[in-house]
N, C-alpha and C positions, 0 to 999 in steps of 0.2 A: 147638329150643324149650327154654328151662328148665325144670328139673322143679316149680317152684312158677308158674309162668306158663301162661296157656291164651290162646286166638286165638280171638276172637269177631267179627263183622259187625255193624257198628251203622252204620245208613242207607248201606249201600253201601262202606263202609270198614272193612278189615281192623285191629281193636283190639289189641292185646295188654296183658293186664290179671293182675295176681296172683290166685292162687287166694284165695278167701274173699272176694274184691270183689262188691258189688253191680253190678248193670247200671248204675246212677246213679253211682256211682264210677268206673266203667271209661268212661262215656261222659264224664264232666266231665275225668277224666285226657286225654283226648281232644279236650277243649274243645268236646264236643257239646253244645248247653244242653239239658237238660229241665227243664221247670218243676216247683218244688217249692212247699209250702205246710207240712207238718207237719215234714219233715224235718229237722233240726237236726245239723249236722256233727258230729263225735266226741261226740255227747250223745245223741239220739234219732234213730231208723229204724223207722217202726213200720206205716208204709204206712196212716194212719189217712184221711188226705183223698184219697187217690187222684188228685190231680192229676198226677202222675210216669209216669201208667200209660202204659204201651208194649205194642207186640204184638211176641209173641215168637214164631216158627215152631215150629209143632208144638203149642201152647198153645189149649187150647180156650177163653181169655178173654183179655182184655188182663191183664198182672200189672203189680204196684207194683214200679218199677224200684227205688225205695229199700232192698227188703228181697229182691228175687228175684237168686239167686247166678248169678255167670259160669260158665260153663263152654265145654269147647272145642267150638268149631264152632256156636253159638249165633247163631241170625241175629237180629237186633233193628231193629225200624222206630220211631221215638220220633216222627215224623210222618206217619203215614199217615193215609188219612182217617178209620177207624175209632177210632184214638187221638188225633187231633185232634177228633173231633167229640164223643168220648165225655170229654176234658180241658175242651172248653167247656161241656158239660151239667153237670159235676162245679160250676165255677165259677159257672154262673148259678144250680144249687141252692144254693149258698152264699149267694149275693147277694141270691136270695129270701125268705133267714131274717136276712139283717142290716139293720141301721139304717143308712139311707143319708141320712146327714149329713154328707157328705164334707167341704163347704166350710166347717165349724165343726169338724170332728174335729182334735187336737193330731197327728194322724199324717197328715193332708191332704199329699197330694203326695210321702208317703215312708211309703208303705200296699202293703205285697206283694200285697193282694187287689185293691187299685184298680189296680195295675200290671199284673197278672198280667189282670185283666179287659180293661184297653187291649191288650195284649199280643195275646190273642185275638179283638180285635174284637170283642166283644159289646156292642152297643149297645141292647138291651131285656132285662129278664127274664120269659120265657115262661111262669114257675111263678107262681102266686099261690094266697094261700091262708093260713092261718093262721101266724101267727110265735109263736117261743116266748116265753115270758113274761119281761119287761125287769127287772132288778134291779141300782140302781147303788148301790153300796156307798163312801159319802164319809166311813167312820168313822176310817180312819189318817191321818196328820199329812203321810204321805211319798207313798200313793198313792191313786189312784180307780181303781175297777174298775166296768165298765159290762159286764154278760151280754149287753147287745142287740148288741153288736159282735164276741161271741166266735163265735170259729169251728170249736171245741170241737179245735183242732191238737193239745192239750197239751204243748206247749213248753215253758210255763210249768211245767206239774207236772214235767216231767223235770227241768228246771232246779233247781228248789226242792228235789226230791226226790235228785236225783244230784248235782249242782255243790255244792249250799249244805247240804244232808242236814238241812234246817228239815225240809220235808214237810207244810206246813200247806195245800196245792191237791192237791183231787181232782177227777176227775169225778162229779158227785152224780147220784143218780136214774139212768135208762136210758132208750134212745131218743130220742124228740122232747123228752121232759122233760129231759135233761139239760145239766148246767150244769157249770162249772168252776167251782170255789169251796172255801174250807175247808168242813170236814164240817159238815153241816146247815145250809150256806149260812150258817156264823156270820160277822159283820163281821171285817175284818182286824183291826181292833185288840182284838178279844176274843179273840185265837189267838196262837200263839206268832211269829209273823210277825216278822222281823229288821228290815223296811222295806230291804233291801239293793238293791229295783229290779231285782233280774236278770231276773225275772219281764217286767217291762215291757221291758227291753233286748232280749228275744228274741220277744215277742209281736210277729207280723208285720202286727198291725192295731190298733185304739184299746182293746182291750177293758180292757189295764190299762196306767196310763200315770202320771208323777209328779203329785202334787197339785199345782197353778198356783196361785202366790203371786202373780202379778208386779203384780195388782191392788194388792195393799197395798204395794210400792213405790213403782208410779206415784204412790199415794194420799201417801207419804210425802215423795217428791221435790216435788208440787206445794204443800207445805204451808211456809208461811214461817216457821212458829215451830219446824220441824225441822231438826235438824243432821246431814244423812245421810250417811254413810261407809260404804265399802265394802272387804271385804276379798276376795281371789280367791286360790284354791287353787291349787297347783304344776300340778295335771295339767289345768286348763282350758286352759290358751295351750295346751297341747300338742292341743287338739283343735275348740276352737273354728271354728279356721278350716274344719273340715269343713260346717260349718253355712255357707257363705258359698261353698262350692263349692272350696276350696285340698284338696288331697291329704292324706290322714292322715299324720300326723307332721311337718306345718307349724307350725311355732312362731310365735305371732304376738302375743308377751307387747305388745310396745309399742303396736298395732295396737287390742289388748283394750282397754288402760288409755286409749287416746285415745277409743274408743268408750264406755268409761264417764262420762268427763268431760263428753262431749257428752250423754248421758244427764240430765247435770248433778248427779253427787252433789259433796258440797260437799267431800271427801277419798276420796281413791282409795289403799287400803293395800294389802299383801301379806301373805297367811297366812304364807307363807315366814318373815316376822319372827317369828313364833311358833314355828314350826317349829325354828328355830335355838333360840329360848329352850325350847322343849321338850326340845331334846337336852341341855341344860344341866341342866335339872332331871330329867330321867330318867335321864342319865348318874351324875348325882351320888347318884340314889336307886339306882340298880344297884351302884356302888362301895359306898355306907351297906350295903345287904345283904350283898354278897359279904365285905365286912370281917367282919360281923356273924358270918358264917359260919364263916370260917377262924379266926375266935376262938372257937368251940364254941358260939355262940349257934344259938336255934330260930329260924329265919327263911325265910319262902315264896320257896323257890328252885326252877326258874327263874323269874325275873320276866319277865313278859309285856306287850309294849305294849299299850297303852291308847287309841291314835288314831282305831280303825276302829268308829263305832258301832254299823253290822251287827253286827259281832264282840263289841262290849260286851254286844249285848242276845242273841245267841247264847248266850253262857258264862254270862248270868244266867238263862237259861232251862233249860237242859241242863245245864251244870256249876257250880252255883252253890257247892258245897262247894268248889270252887277258885278263887274269886274273889280270894283273899290273895296270889294269883301275879301279879293286875295290879298293874300300876304305877300308883299312885295319880293320875299327872299328867293333866288334862283335855288333851281333845285340842287341836292349834293354834288350832280354830276358836274352841273357847269361851275358850281363853285370851286369844286375841286381843279377844272381846266384853269379857271383865272386865275388861281393861286399857283398851278403849275408852271405858269409862262410868267409870274411876277415873284411871289416868295422863293419858289424853289428854284428858279433861276439864278437868284442871288444866291441862295443857300448852295447850289451845287458849283456856280462858277460858270453855266452854262448862258451864252447867248438866249434870249427866249424864242429867236426864230429860227433856231436849231431843235427846240424843244417840238417834238411828236407825240401828241396827246391822244392816248387811244382809252376807249371806255369798252367794259364788258358789264353788258346789260341784259336784264331780263325782258326787256322792254323794245320793241322794234319802232314807238314813237319816240325814245330817245336820239334814234337816227334822224329824225325832223328837227328836234329840239337843238341838236348841236348844229344845225344848219340855220336857225333863225339869225337873222340879221344883226339883233341887238347883242348874240352872245359872244362878244368881242372886247370886251371892257379892258382887257388885259393888254389890248393894242395889235392883236393876234385873234383868232378864232379859239376859243376857249376851249373845245375841243375840237379833235382832226377827224378821228373816225368812231363810230360806235358799232361794236361786233356784240351779237345776240348770244345766248350761253350757246345756242346751236352752232354758231358761226366759230365759236372759240373751240367747241370740240371737234369739228371739223378741221381746224388747225392744226389740233396736237394729233391728230389722226394721221392727217398728212406728211406730220414730221416724224411718223412711228413712234410714238412716244406712249407707252402705258404709264399713265401718270400714278397707276395702283399700286407701282413696285419702286416708286420714288421715293425718298425721305420727304418727311413734311417738310416745307419751306416754309419761314416766317416774311410779314410783311416789313418792306422797308422803312427807316425812320426820313424825315418826321412825320408825312403825311400816312403812315401806316397805322399810328395808334389808333383803339378806338375802345367804347365801351359797350354793355350790352344794351344800353339803351338804343345805340346806332343800329347793330343787329336787328333789332326786331322792326325796325324799319320796314322791314320785307314782308312782312304780315298786315293784313287789315287791321287799323286799331293800333300799330306800332309806333308810327309817328304820334298819333296822342297819348299815348302810354309814355313814350319819351320824353314828351313835352310836357306831360304832369308831373314825373319824376322831379324834373329841374326845377319847372315852376313853383312847385310846392316847400320845397326847400328855398329857394330864394325869397317867396314872400314870407315865410313863417321863421325861419332861421331856425330849424329845427329838422331833424332826421326823422323821413318816413317810417313806420311802422313795418310798411309793406310794401316794397318795389313792385309787386303785380297785382296790376289794378284789371283784376278779373272781368269789370263790369263792362270795359271796354273791348275785350276779346271775344272771340266767336265768329261765325262765318253768316251771322242772317245780314240781310242786306243793308239794312239800317238799325243801328244801335244808338242808345241815347244813355246818357248819365249824369247825375249831379254829384260834384265832387268839392267837397269844402275845403278851402285853402284859403286858413288863416280866419278873418271876418266874412270872406264871401263864397257863396256856394256857386261856381262854375259849373255852368250847363252846357256838357259837350255833346257832341254828334259824330256818329263816323257813317259815311257810306262807302259802298264798292261796287262797282259796275255801275254804268253810267245812267241806266235806266233810274238806278235809285239815286244816283245824285239829283236826275230833273226833278224827284220828287221833293228832295229836299230843298232845290234853287225855287220851285213853284211854291214853298212855305216862307221864305226870304221874301220873293217877288211881292205875294199876297200881304206881307206884313203880319205873319204869323209866326215867326220864327223864334222862339224863345232862347236860342242859344247864344253861348258866348265865343265858341270857338268849335270849329267843323272841319274833320279830317275827311275828304273825298280821294279816293284813289281810283283809276278809269277801270283798272281790269279786274274780275271776279277773284276775290280772295286777296287783294292786293299784289304785291310784285310776283310773289312766288307763283302768280297765275298767270304773270306776264305774255303778252303774243310772241315773245322772243324764247320760251322756256320749253325744254323738251317735250316732243309730243308723243304720248297724249297727255294731257292735263286735265284730268275731272277731278271732279271735287272730293273725292277720296284721296287722291293724290296730291291735292291742295294743302287737305290736312295733314298727311304727311311730313309735306315740306315744311308746313307751319310747326308741327310738333319739334321737327329739327332745329328749326331758328329759335326757339323759346329754350330749347335745351342749351345752346350753344350761348345763348343770354345767360343762364344760371351758372355755366361754367367759369366767364369771365370773372377777374377779380373786381373789376369796377364795372358796375351797372347804369351809371349815372354820367349823363353828357359833362355836366358842370364839373366832373370828379377826372377828366381827359387830363393829363397834365399837359400835353402837349397842346391845346386847346389854349390852355393861359400863355403858353410860351409862343404861340403865333399873334396873339393880341399885344403881349409885351414886346417881341421884337420888331413887326410889322403892322397890324390892323388897328391898335392903340386900344378901341373900346366897342362894344357892341351899338351897332347903329351909327358908328362915327364916320366921319365923312371918307376915309377908305375903303371901309367896311359896305359903306352904301356904294360907292362905285363900284367895286370890284362883286361883292356878293348880293345885290339886288337889281332889279330888274324892270320893267316894265310892261302891259300887254296891247294886243290890238283888236280892236272891234272887225269882225270879218263877217262876211256876207254869207247866208246859210244858202 
């Protein structure tokens, strides 16, 4: 036996496990199922819910397997009568204080508590009595919190504090009066919430969900006086298939487009068009800053990407003194919205006030972004409504459409043409790679020997690379998840950052792991979605943003030049210092 392993017996089977593992981890490694609720792999193991309790020989009481360490010779029963009955009672107690409106809950049929009750054969609730006080917080434009559904698992607390380093959720009070909420039960809109929705992604029930804006879109589609256009983010096509029973990593771009047409949208466009546009504007902005720095001028370097609205709100709250480092570019979503009500209005001969602009995003923070008061440079709100991937799936199902049997659709021109560089915006490192593909060729006037910048790919929380562009060694960094972003910001704050350009994405994995994506979103699922995105990039005939012919056309017909007066007015923005 290796020095770092032990052998224990689980349900009559000898199992080898590494020292330091818990009984739950050892069981999972051996494909022995132990139910859990509060446990969150790689994030939280606190034994709070007691659903994972098992019987261990020699222990006076049942133990929580998610925190009980393995040991040589340990004998464990995961399904003994005592463990099974205790587990059932724990779930019955949770249900006794749970709002039982399953048919109208956003998590119906995708609820861990519901599934566990069914698995344990619970058909009635023997415990009747007082229920915790209910509070619905509808203040946020992105998220809805319902304490009557909360089971106090603290998953949202762990993600908010450990993964995102925002830390606005806490257990308030004690005992039966405990609620998980911002301090003093403050509304989400009044605290430093960044609207990322990672809390909603890990909530096992429906205590925190995305704000449902589908009715606004149904109303617009039914209004004959509205010209309803829709844009879809690259990450959506790699995930929405999961809502229709497909395996994670199934790219269904054509089916998604066909489904949107069936819903009645007047035009179906691609956010990837303005992702390509972002690269042109952002790349030129980077070159301008680096040029000034080389000339001895004082300029804010490193420059940091600005297309992730959760990240933008994070820096506005926690590092406002570093706002000058952000690119002034709007996100691709907002660039598209501004062009829809100006350039598209002219091309289509539609009055801009009649255009209703809908955005399908993997991100709950995009709902907040479209409501920012500065996002109306077209003279109207750039984007009227943002729906998440989950909301679009619900709309398609409500319409009784099976997108899997529809013939593939094509995006409309002129805002539907894109390159592989825009596709990889969905993944962490994708914006950086897309920018490098263009900046390299613009500076060197030569063709890249390979378009795949492997050094910026991967799922490590922080990655760094040096890329030679002409005579300059460009130092770049990539971070995803706001806890990792905070580490990068502390380097800049301390004057220790060696980088020229930094990509930061709010959500772990980038947009493919956004707070509006199908649930569950695990690391294994993120990797499969990312693989689908890279495969789509490879399949496209053009893989560099500056090779998109419609980008050249929009500059020739409308924008004139990158960083020009009209581009600056419509495609760039400013940021706001916010209180913590």
